[in-house]
C-alpha positions as CSV (number, residue, x, y, z in Angstrom):
1,G,-0.2,0.2,0.1
2,K,0.7,3.6,0.0
3,S,2.3,3.6,3.7
4,T,5.1,0.7,2.3
5,F,6.2,3.4,-1.1
6,M,6.7,6.1,1.2
7,R,8.6,4.5,3.6
8,R,10.9,3.3,0.8
9,L,10.9,7.3,-0.2
10,T,11.7,8.0,3.3
11,S,14.3,5.8,3.7
12,V,16.3,6.8,0.8
13,F,16.5,10.5,2.5
14,G,17.4,9.6,6.3
15,G,17.3,5.9,7.5
16,A,13.9,3.7,8.5
17,A,10.4,5.7,8.8
18,E,8.7,5.3,11.9
19,P,5.3,6.5,12.9
20,P,5.8,9.4,15.5
21,K,7.0,7.6,18.9
22,G,4.4,7.6,22.1
23,G,1.7,9.0,19.9
24,N,-1.8,7.7,18.0
25,P,-1.1,4.3,16.5
26,D,-3.1,5.5,13.9
27,S,-0.9,8.5,13.1
28,N,-0.3,8.7,9.3
29,T,3.2,10.8,9.9
30,L,6.1,8.8,9.1
31,I,9.8,10.0,10.6
32,S,12.9,9.1,10.1
33,D,16.4,10.5,11.3
34,T,16.2,13.7,8.5
35,T,12.6,13.2,6.9
36,T,9.2,13.9,7.9
37,V,6.2,12.9,5.7
38,I,2.9,14.0,6.3
39,C,-0.1,12.7,4.9
40,L,-2.5,15.5,3.5
41,D,-5.8,13.3,4.3
42,D,-4.8,14.8,7.9
43,F,-6.5,18.1,6.5
44,H,-9.8,16.7,5.5
45,S,-12.5,19.4,7.1
46,L,-14.7,16.6,6.9
47,D,-15.2,13.1,8.5
48,R,-16.1,10.4,6.6
49,T,-19.9,10.6,8.6
50,G,-19.4,14.1,7.1
51,R,-18.8,13.8,3.9
52,K,-21.7,10.9,3.2
53,E,-24.2,13.8,5.1
54,K,-23.0,16.5,2.2
55,G,-22.7,13.9,-0.5
56,V,-19.0,14.7,-1.4
57,T,-16.2,12.7,-1.8
58,A,-12.5,13.1,-0.1
59,L,-11.4,13.9,-3.7
60,D,-13.9,17.0,-3.2
61,P,-11.8,20.4,-2.2
62,R,-15.0,20.8,-0.1
63,A,-13.8,18.5,1.9
64,N,-10.7,19.7,2.5
65,D,-8.9,22.4,4.9
66,F,-6.6,24.2,2.6
67,D,-6.0,27.2,4.7
68,L,-4.7,24.9,7.3
69,M,-2.6,22.9,5.0
70,Y,-1.0,26.1,3.8
71,D,-0.3,27.7,7.6
72,Q,1.1,24.2,8.4
73,V,3.4,23.4,5.8
74,K,4.7,27.0,6.0
75,A,5.3,27.1,9.2
76,L,7.1,23.6,9.3
77,K,9.2,25.6,6.7
78,Q,9.8,28.3,8.8
79,G,11.4,25.6,11.3
80,K,8.2,26.3,13.8
81,P,6.3,23.2,14.9
82,V,2.5,22.6,14.2
83,D,-0.3,20.8,16.2
84,K,-1.5,19.0,13.0
85,P,-4.6,17.1,13.0
86,I,-5.1,13.3,12.5
87,Y,-7.5,11.8,9.9
88,N,-7.9,8.3,11.2
89,H,-8.3,5.7,8.6
90,V,-9.3,3.2,10.7
91,S,-12.5,5.1,12.3
92,G,-13.3,7.6,9.5
93,L,-13.4,10.4,12.4
94,L,-10.7,13.3,13.0
95,D,-8.7,12.4,15.9
96,P,-7.0,14.9,18.6
97,P,-3.9,16.8,16.9
98,E,-0.4,15.7,17.0
99,V,3.0,17.9,17.5
100,I,5.1,17.8,14.4
101,Q,8.7,19.3,14.9
102,P,10.1,21.0,11.6
103,P,12.7,18.4,9.8
104,K,15.3,18.9,7.5
105,I,13.5,17.3,4.5
106,L,9.6,17.6,4.8
107,V,7.9,15.5,2.1
108,I,4.1,16.0,1.6
109,E,1.8,13.4,0.0
110,G,-1.9,13.1,-0.7
111,L,-4.7,14.0,-2.8
112,H,-4.0,17.9,-3.0
113,P,-0.2,18.7,-2.9
114,M,-0.6,21.0,-5.9
115,Y,-4.0,22.1,-5.9
116,D,-4.0,25.4,-3.8
117,A,-1.6,28.2,-5.7
118,R,0.0,29.2,-1.9
119,V,0.8,25.5,-1.2
120,R,2.2,25.0,-4.6
121,E,4.7,28.2,-3.8
122,L,6.2,26.6,-1.0
123,L,7.2,23.3,-2.9
124,D,10.9,23.1,-4.1
125,F,10.1,19.9,-5.8
126,S,6.9,18.5,-7.1
127,L,6.3,14.4,-8.2
128,Y,2.8,13.2,-9.9
129,L,2.5,9.5,-10.0
130,D,0.3,9.3,-13.3
131,I,-1.1,5.9,-13.2
132,S,-3.5,5.4,-16.3
133,N,-6.8,3.8,-16.3
134,E,-6.1,0.4,-17.6
135,V,-3.4,0.2,-15.1
136,K,-5.5,1.5,-12.3
137,F,-8.2,-1.0,-12.8
138,A,-6.0,-4.2,-13.0
139,W,-4.4,-3.2,-10.0
140,K,-7.6,-2.6,-8.1
141,I,-9.1,-6.0,-9.0
142,Q,-5.9,-7.8,-8.1
143,R,-5.8,-6.4,-4.6
144,D,-9.8,-5.9,-4.0
145,M,-11.1,-9.3,-5.8
146,K,-8.2,-11.5,-4.0
147,E,-7.9,-9.7,-0.5
148,R,-11.3,-8.3,-0.1
149,G,-13.7,-10.3,-2.2
150,H,-15.0,-7.8,-4.2
151,S,-17.3,-8.7,-7.0
152,L,-16.1,-7.1,-10.6
153,E,-19.0,-4.8,-10.9
154,S,-18.6,-3.3,-7.4
155,I,-14.9,-2.6,-8.6
156,K,-15.8,-0.9,-11.8
157,A,-18.6,1.1,-9.9
158,S,-16.5,2.4,-7.0
159,I,-13.7,3.9,-10.0
160,E,-16.5,4.9,-12.5
161,A,-18.0,6.9,-9.0
162,R,-14.9,8.9,-8.4
163,K,-14.0,9.3,-11.9
164,P,-15.7,12.9,-12.3
165,D,-14.1,14.1,-8.9
166,F,-10.7,12.6,-10.3
167,D,-10.8,14.5,-13.6
168,A,-12.0,17.7,-12.1
169,Y,-9.8,17.9,-8.7
170,I,-6.7,15.5,-8.7
171,D,-5.9,15.1,-12.7
172,P,-5.0,18.5,-13.4
173,Q,-2.6,19.0,-10.6
174,K,0.0,17.2,-13.2
175,Q,0.4,20.3,-14.8
176,Y,2.5,21.7,-11.8
177,A,4.5,19.0,-11.2
178,D,8.2,19.0,-11.9
179,V,8.3,15.4,-12.3
180,V,5.3,13.2,-13.9
181,I,5.5,9.6,-14.0
182,E,3.6,7.9,-16.1
183,V,2.6,3.9,-15.6
184,L,0.9,2.6,-18.7
185,P,0.1,-0.8,-20.0
186,T,2.8,-2.3,-22.0
187,Q,3.2,-2.1,-25.8
188,L,5.7,-5.7,-25.7
189,I,2.2,-7.6,-25.4
190,P,-0.7,-7.5,-28.0
191,D,-3.7,-7.3,-25.7
192,D,-2.4,-7.6,-22.6
193,D,-5.0,-7.1,-19.3
194,E,-2.8,-8.5,-16.6
195,G,-0.9,-5.7,-16.0
196,K,1.6,-7.6,-14.8
197,V,4.3,-5.7,-17.2
198,L,4.0,-2.2,-17.6
199,R,5.6,0.4,-19.6
200,V,6.9,3.8,-17.8
201,R,7.3,7.3,-18.6
202,M,9.2,9.7,-16.5
203,I,8.7,13.3,-17.9
204,Q,11.1,15.9,-16.3
205,K,10.4,19.5,-16.7
206,E,13.2,21.6,-17.9
207,G,14.6,24.3,-16.1
208,V,13.7,23.5,-12.7
209,K,16.1,24.9,-9.8
210,F,18.8,22.1,-8.3
211,F,17.1,19.1,-11.0
212,N,18.9,18.1,-13.4
213,P,16.7,15.7,-15.6
214,V,18.4,12.6,-16.2
215,Y,18.9,11.0,-20.2
216,L,20.2,8.2,-21.9
217,F,23.8,8.2,-23.6
218,D,23.1,11.7,-24.5
219,E,21.7,14.7,-23.2
220,G,19.2,16.0,-25.4
221,S,19.4,13.4,-27.9
222,T,16.5,11.3,-29.2
223,I,17.1,7.6,-28.7
224,S,15.2,4.4,-29.2
225,W,16.7,1.4,-27.6
226,I,16.4,-2.4,-27.5
227,P,19.2,-3.7,-25.8
228,C,21.4,-7.0,-27.2
229,G,19.4,-10.2,-26.5
230,R,22.8,-11.8,-25.6
231,K,24.4,-9.1,-23.3
232,L,20.7,-9.0,-21.5
233,T,18.9,-12.4,-20.0
234,C,15.8,-11.4,-20.3
235,S,12.6,-13.5,-20.8
236,Y,9.5,-12.7,-22.7
237,P,8.3,-9.9,-23.5
238,G,11.9,-8.5,-23.3
239,I,12.8,-4.7,-22.8
240,K,12.5,-1.3,-24.6
241,F,13.6,2.3,-23.6
242,S,13.1,5.6,-25.4
243,Y,14.1,8.9,-24.3
244,G,13.8,12.4,-26.4
245,P,12.3,15.7,-25.8
246,D,8.8,16.7,-25.8
247,T,6.2,19.2,-24.7
248,Y,3.8,18.5,-21.8
249,Y,1.1,21.3,-20.9
250,G,3.0,23.9,-22.8
251,N,6.2,22.9,-21.2
252,E,9.3,22.1,-22.1
253,V,10.1,18.5,-21.3
254,T,12.4,15.5,-21.6
255,V,10.6,12.2,-21.2
256,L,12.6,8.8,-20.4
257,E,10.4,5.4,-21.2
258,M,10.9,1.9,-20.4
259,D,8.5,-0.8,-21.3
260,G,9.4,-4.9,-20.5
261,I,10.8,-6.4,-17.1
262,F,14.4,-7.2,-15.9
263,D,14.5,-10.6,-14.9
264,R,17.8,-10.1,-13.0
265,L,19.3,-7.4,-11.3
266,D,22.5,-7.5,-13.2
267,G,20.5,-6.5,-16.7
268,L,19.6,-3.2,-14.9
269,I,23.7,-3.1,-14.2
270,Y,24.1,-3.5,-17.7
271,V,21.5,-0.3,-18.4
């Protein structure tokens, strides 16, 4: 789930990430030596019951307190501690706040990190994970049918129900991101519907302060590369890379793309 990904990300910047010591066991916050990760669900202004009564989803800005989000992220950046609310994912209620000390590196993650222009101004670097509908569907089926015993129809319905809000409030945020990672169905297997093999595109905005986009072989070139099968022992369906310039929402970007799977780590080392 999300916390595994965030734990991994946090540990990249500063050792193992744990919830705040001695606090609420249902806290969403992760803390390592240098990094604190805050989940923006904590800025829901409506709890689960409140959202039901008002007929809004958590994706709707009206269910979130952007003034508080802005004030607290700003305070932390200025080196001041804050009393941050906790949205309890288990009970669906807003729990009493927890004290967050200003860290060296602050990561905010959630549904609306780039929605509010004031909060956007505070971000030094932003990343949007853009999972295509087909992949989202395949993943949700794997999780909800296997682990939670949901039916195919109910999964379809829950995705459809969220789609208008997703398209209106979440998706447009990607135009502001410094990097967008698109996760798409593979093009190496005809009519693939398993979603096990993926094509991933990293769209990197040019001219971002403190950020050097990565490239393949030669910066600024355009390349399509299928590694030699003898040097890279990879099974069906193989592997393919490409890299080149593009535009994205009117911004100059470079795109690095990979399709297929690595069988063994030494293949990755070769690349």
